[in-house]
N, C-alpha and C positions, 0 to 999 in steps of 0.2 A: 465435681467435674473427673474426675478415673471415668465414673461411671460415662459421663459424655462423651469422652475420648473413645471407649471402648467401644460404645454402643454406634457410633460415626465410624470409626474402623471394619464395624463390622457389616454394616450397610455398604459400604465401599466393596468390601470383599465380597457381597452375594450380588451385587452389582455386575462385578466382572464378567464378562462372558470367555471361555476357551475357546482357542483358535478351532476355527470350523463346525462355531454349534450352526443348528438348523435354525431353518426357518419357523418365527415362530408362528401358528395356527396360518388359516387364511388359505390352506393349499401351496402347488407348488410357482402357485405364480402373484403370490401374495406379496413379494418385495415390486414385482412393476407397475409403475407409476401409470394412469388411468389414462394419461393421454396413447399409451402406446399399447393397451390393452388391446385395440382394433387390430392394430398392424400384427398383432404377435397369433391372433387367430388366421393369419393371412401367410405361410408359410414364406412366398417367394415374392413379399413386400420387401422393398426398402433396396438398398442398406440406408438406415437412419443412423445417424452421430448420437451416441450416450454415454449418459458415464455411468460407469457400475461404480455403486457403493461399498466398501467394504466392511463387514463387523468389524475387524480391530484388524491389529497389526501382528499377528501371529503369537500375541506374548503367553506365556504360560504362567499366568499366575502371578500375583504381586510381587515374589521375590525376582523373577525373569523381566516384569515392567522397571522395577527398579535398576536392575541391572544395564538393561539397553536405556534407560534414560541416562543412566550416568555414562556409559559409551559412549552418547549422543554429546553427552557436554566436554568429553574428550577430544573430540572427533572435530570440534568446532572451528572454524579457520578463526586463525588470532585475530584478526579485524574484526571479524563477526563476533567473538566474546567481547571485545572490548567496546564496539558498539552497545552492545546489550546490556554490560554492565556499567557504561556511561547513562544508558535512560534508563536507568533501572529496573532493569526485567528481571522477574522473580516469576519463577525458577530459572535460571538462565536458559534452560529447554522442557519447554512439555511433549507431550504425546504427540502435537501434530509436528517435532518435530523428528518423530522417528521415520524411518525410511517405510517404505510398504512392504508388506511381507514376498518376498519373489514368486515361494512356489503358489500363491494369489494370481499373481499375473502372470505366472506361465501355466497356469490352470486352464485360465480364460483362452491363452493364445492358443491353446490344446480344441478348442473352438472352433477354430477355426479362424480367430480373427488378431489384426494386429493392432495395438496401442499406439494410439497416436498421439496423446497426451497421458499426463498422469501426476496428480496430485498427493504430494504426503502428506499439506495444510488439511486439504480435504477429505485422504484416505479412498482416494478414487481413480480411479480407470478409464479415458475415452477411447472406444471403438465405435466402427461403425458394422451398425451387426441388422443382418435381413430377420423378418418375422419368427421362422422357426428359430434363427440363432437368440433372437429376445428370449422366447419361453426358456431357454435352453439356459441363458444367463441367469433368470430370475429363480432358478431350480437350482443353481448351488448353493451348496448350503454354507459359505463364507460371503456368500452375497446379502447385503443389507435392502439395497432395491437399485432399480435400476431404472435411471429418468432420463429425459431429453437434455442434451447440450444444447444449453442455450446461444442464439446467433446475431448478431447486428448487425446494424449498416453504421460505418463510421464515418461521424463527423467532420466535414472536410474544410480546407483551410478556402477564404472568400477567394474570389478571383479579385488580385490585384491592380489596382489603377494605376496607371501612367506616372510617374514620381524620377526626377533623377536622384542618384545614389549622392549623399554628403560627400563632397573633395575628400578625398583619402586623408589630407594632413590639416584638414580644417580643424582646429583646437581654440577656437577664440573661446575669450573668457575662461578658460580653463590654463592660464600659464602655471597656474601654481600649485597645478597636479603633476605629482612625481611620475605618473604613468601618460604618456603619450597615446589617447584612445583611438586618433584618426576617427572614421568616421563612425563609431560608436560610443564618439566622445557623447553626446546630447541626450542619448536614452540609458547609459551607464550613471550620469550624473542626474539622470530626472531621479534614480531611486536612490541615490546618496552612495553606490559604491564606490566609486574614489575616494572617497576619505576613506572606507574600508579598507582598500587597496593601501593609501597612503598610513594607514597604520600599521602595517607587516601581515593583514589578513588577506591571503587570496586564493583560499580554500586547500593550503597542505596539507598533505596529509589525509581528508577529506576522500571519500571512494564516492564517487556517483555512476549511477547505475541510469542511463538513457535508453527508454522503449520506445522505440519508431521504428518507420519502414526499411530505410538501407541507407548507408554509409558509406558512397561511391567517394573515392579521390580523399575521403577525409584526410590518408596518409600521406597526400603528392601535393593539396592545397599550401600556399605559403603560412596562413595561421592557422594549421588546426597539425600540421604534421610533426609538431615536436610536442604534440600533448602525449600524456603517457596514458596509455591505454593497457589495462591491468588482465583483460579479458574482453573476448569476442563470444555470443550464440545466435545461430539463427534459429529460430525456434517454427520457422516456414518450412525450412528445406532441411531440418535437424542436422545442419552441422557446425562447423563452426567459423563458417566466412558468412562476414557482414557486406561484402560489396559482391558487386555482379556487373560491370562496364559494360559487358551487352543486351543491358535490360534500361540503358540510361537514365530518364525519370524517374522511371518507377523506384530508385538508390536512390533519389538525391535528400528525402525528406529528413531522414537524422543527420545527412551533413551537417542540412543549414540549421537545426536544434544545437547540434555537437559545436557549430560554434558561438554561437553566443554565448558559450561559454566556457569552453576551452579555447578559444581565439587568443592567439600569442603572436602577433605581427607589429610591436611598437608603432606609433606613426601614420596607420595602416589601419589597422582592426584588432583591438583586444576585446575579449569576453567579459566574464564577471567572475569567472572563479578559475584562470587558466592556471591555478599550483596544484588544484586541484588533480585526482586519479580517476582512471575515467573505463566504465563499463559497459558495452554497448549490444544491444540486443533487437536485433531484428524482430517484431511479433509481427509485423501486415504484409500480407499481402494483396498489394493493388494492381494486380493485373488487371481485375475487373471488378464490375458494380455490384457483384453479387456478394449476398450478405457471410458475412465471413463467424466461425465459431471464434467464441469467448475462451478459448483452452488458452493461448499464446499467452496474453498477459500474466496470466496465473503462475502460469511455468517461469515466463521470465522473473517475476517476482522471488516467486522462492528460488530462484537462482541466482539472484541476485543475493537472498539473505545470505545464502548459503558462502557465498564468495566476498561477503564483509561489506558491501553498499551501505553506505552510512544514508543516502539519500536518492530515491527515485525522481527523477525528473520524464514526466511521460505527456507526449504532446500529443495521444493521442486519447478520444474520446466516442461514444456512443450513443444514438439517439436510437432512433425504432430497433425494433428486435421482433421484424417478423421469422416465424417458425413455423415451419408444415406440420407440426405435432401440437399445435395450438398453444407456444407459448408467445406473448404479445405485450411486452410494455406499455406503458405510457409515461407522460408528464409526471402523473400520477405517484408513478412509481419511483422519478429520482427523490429517494427518502436517506440514503443513503445506507441503506441496509440488504437492499431487493434484487438488486441484480447481481449477476457472478462477479463483476468485476468489481465490483463498490464491496464485495464483501471480502475479496481478495488484499483491495487495499486497507481494510482494516485492520486483518491477519497481519500484514508488513507492518501497519503503524503499530501492533500489539510486541512485534520482534524491535523495537525501535528504532525504526525506520520510518524519515521523515520521508513524506511524499508530496511531491508539485504537480498538479494537473493543469491541462487548460480546462477553463471553463467552460467554451465551445464556441463556436462560429452562426447561434445559430439566432440573434437579433436578428437577422432582415427574412429570416425565412420559420415557416407554419409552424418548428418546434416547440421556439424564441426559447425557451429555460435551459440550464446547465445539463449538461448531458453526464453520463457515468462514466467515470468514477470521481468527477470533481462533485459527486452531492453528498461525499462521505464527509462526516463532524468534520469543524474546522480545525477542532486540537488537536485532529489526525493527520489534515490533509489540507495543503493550501491548493483552491479552485485560485488560477489565475485569469483576471478578466481584459480586457485592452484596452489601452488610453494611446491618445495620437501623440506627436510630442510637444501639443500646450496643455497635455493632461484632459484632454474632453474625450470622453467613452468612445471608442467608436463604436458605428454602426450595426457592425455585423456580431459585436461583444454579448453572450449569453447573460440573459438577462434570471435573476434567483427572485424572489428566495427560492431554498428548498422546496419542496413538495411536504414536508414538515413545516414548513415557517419558518429555517433558520435561515442568517444571512448567507447568502454567495452573490455572486464570486468573494472572496474572503480578502484579495489583493491585486492590485491590478500594476500592470507596468506595461513599456511599450509594444504597442500587436498594429501598429500602423505605418505603414512603410521603411519597413524594418531591414536593414543591411544586412547583407548574410554570404557566409562565402557563397563560393558556385560550386556547385556538384557536376560540372561539366567536364570537368579536365585541365582547364586552363587555369593553372597555380596562382594568377593572379588577380583571375574572374571575381568580382561580387554581382548578385543582384538583388532586386528590393522586393519584398513580399509584406502581404498583410496576413494576420491572425494571431489567436491565443495559443498557436503554435508556438510562436517569440517570445510572449511574454510570460509564458511558462516556465523556460531555461534561463533566460534574464532572471528571473526571482530567485527563480532553482539556485542558481551559482552567487546571490548574494546569500541566501540561507547555507549556503556552503562554506562561506565565508565567518558567519557568525557560529556557526560548530567548531571552527577551527580556532576561533579567539575564544570562543566560553565552553572550553570541554569540560566544567562541568554541569555545563546547563542541557535540559534533556531537550528533544526535539518540539514537547509540546512547551516548552519555556523558550526555545528560538522563536517558535511559531506565535508564541504571548509575545515579544519583543518587539515582532515586526508589526504583530498586528495594533498594538497599543501605542506605538509612536507613530504610524502611519496617518495620512490624511485627513481621513474620513472616521475616526477612531469613536471620536463622539454623537457621531450620528451616520454614520453606517447607510448605506442605499443598496438598490438592488441591480448597478449596473457594473459599481467599481469594489464592493463592498467595505471594506474599512479604509479602502482607498490606496493612496500611492504610497509602496512605505519609503521610511528614511532610514537610509542605513547609518548614519553617524550616531543618529538619539537612540538607532535598536542597538547599537554596542554599547552604549551609555547605561542602556536603558538598568534598572534594580529590579529583580524579581521581588515581588510580595509575599515571605513566606512565612510571615507573621503568626498564619489563621492556622498554618501548620509545619509546625516546627519540623526539622529533620530527626529521625532516630536518632538517637545515640550508638555509637560500636556495642553489640553484644544486645541491644535491646532486644528483639526477639528473630531468629531464622523463620522464613514464612517457608512452606513445601506445598505446592502444588498436586495432589495424590490424584486428582480425577481430571475429567478428560478436558481439553482446551483447544478448537473452540468448544466451548455448552449448545449443545442441540435439544431442541422440541424432542425430538424421538431419542435421546439418548440418556444416559443414566446423570444426575446431578452432579457437579463440580465440587470435590471435596478439597480442602483445604484445613494446613497443619500449622499450627502456630506453634514455635517451642521458644519459650523464654529465655531470654539469656544470663548472662552474669549481670545485666546492668537492670534490668527487670526489676521494679521495686513491688517485692513478694506483698500480697494484703492490698494491692492498690485494687480501685475500682476499673475494672476493663469491660470493652465492647467494640465487639465485631461484628460491623457492619458492612453494607453491599452500596456504593456510591457509584453512579453513572459519571462516564469521562467529564461532565462537564462541572460537576462540581455536588450535585442535587443525591444526597443521603436515598435511596429508595428502599431501603429494607432492614432492619437489625436482626440479627443470626443468632447472639448470643451476647449473654453480660453476665457478671459475676465477680467476684474476687480471684487477682492473679494469681496463681500457684507456681512451684515447678513442673509442674507437671504441662504435656503438651495440650493444647485445644485443637479438636478438631470438629470442624464443623462441614456443613452440606446448604449447597445452592442451589435452586430446581429450575433459575430463571426467573422466579415470581415475584413481585413488588410487596410492598407490607400490608395490600388488602386482598393476594392473593391472584391478581392479575397480570398476566401475561406481559414481559416486559418488551419493549422493541429492540431488533439486533443492534447493535454496538460493541462497545467496549466499556466494561466495568473492573473496579479495584473491590475487590475484597478486604479490608480494611480491622487491624488490632490498633485500639487505642487505649492508654494506658496511662498514667503520669502524666500528660502534655506531649507522650509523643506517641508515633504511627509507624507501624507495618503493612507494607501491602502487596496486593499480588494482582496482576492485570488478567481478566479473564473476557476473553470477548464470546460473545451472547449470538448465536444465528436460529433463526427463526423462520 
């Protein structure tokens, strides 16, 4: 046992790269993506948007890395810490939580480049570089690789058909409900929100990050002006202003989606989580139909994590991915792991954030299928489809399954003729529009209420409760997935945890020593399990890797549990040596009917 632990620790130490290490082999341009090689030979070419991936975060050996991780844990926002603890994220912080090494960023800027994006999760910086600058970037000793920034066309909402608004005070058939919903009564009742609200759960204490276009007049409209907004950030203009009333309709979409959750004008308009706190993030520049670079969504997700978001509601989705340097994804790539925005959503989920995203409005368009990041695995992200007032799937709602055959969408809510708070500046005006953009926040609000109601549940359990009590759980389809949720049934749902008893206090401490995310071109992930006082010495124990869906994919170690730490390494391979797909995995220690686990994201 001791020999195994020492050998694994030695392997980890030798795999660590010192800050500023040289590019291994292949010459000065070895780290330049092949799609950029031609541009690098033409000094005047460009500029082109690229990611500059860094080799490390400046750590000077294991002791320094441990100190930095401890500092990151101490610096966690209290709400973020509480969220991670609730979601059973182990360890609370990992390598992806460390900030970028500032001297590296300054050295890139010294090349005459201005970063327009940065990612601590991915350890990289986005810049626009000419051909000559590409060559110089690739030659920097701390640069691992230079690759194109992915671009995408956003999936827009369908044009709304003329539809009258529900009379604001119409609550026929809902007289027993304590809250007077006004024109949202039917769509809230459809998914069982009133029963959850009547039980006292309105999202209080839950922090929701809304990733969208802009939020004009949200602080003026009668239904949203009392919402508790705890943070604002514009990732397009790089400031803290998410409104611009000179731009009119370009800053409306966020206000529309916000109202679906935050609306709080009894008798007129009430949303699905009006007691929650909100973080408003503008990530979309809608002034043109040009492809946008998928940088802002990831930066907003990282900000939401830092600001303690419990939930992300994203009414954004991406379909075609044109790129002048050769990247062009297709429907076949909607597998939950390939696009950068889907990978960001996976990492957000690994930090304990429940992500809800529009499934897309491609049902009447050539694309037809779900959009990114709605393709992420359903235990990490809820892809929201759309139905009408009668529960019939909307013609525009994107179809499933995912490219790898998983059920998609996950759930559905009202997306046809949805009453919305107007962003026109008239505080009493409402509009009616269509789209999964609106079924998404309606569902997200219900999920937020369950997070409040069941503080012991992880986000995965909340998703499972909604799924297993939905209208089509026994027979999911490709239009609404598991169907229309039932809020009261989800509230009463009892988790089936018999197969995996919770580890008792003191059973084992889990320490993630290696990288997370795990990359195919990087070192293996190393995990140390330290048996606690409650661990039974002499018990047979096994360390296994599980896919997020619960399937065991690799046995890493088995033996007799002793008092010494168990250190194992996982290289992302399955039991037959095959490369496993990108996604969320659990590395677990099982002994005596108990289990301790750590989450690792694998990016391939």
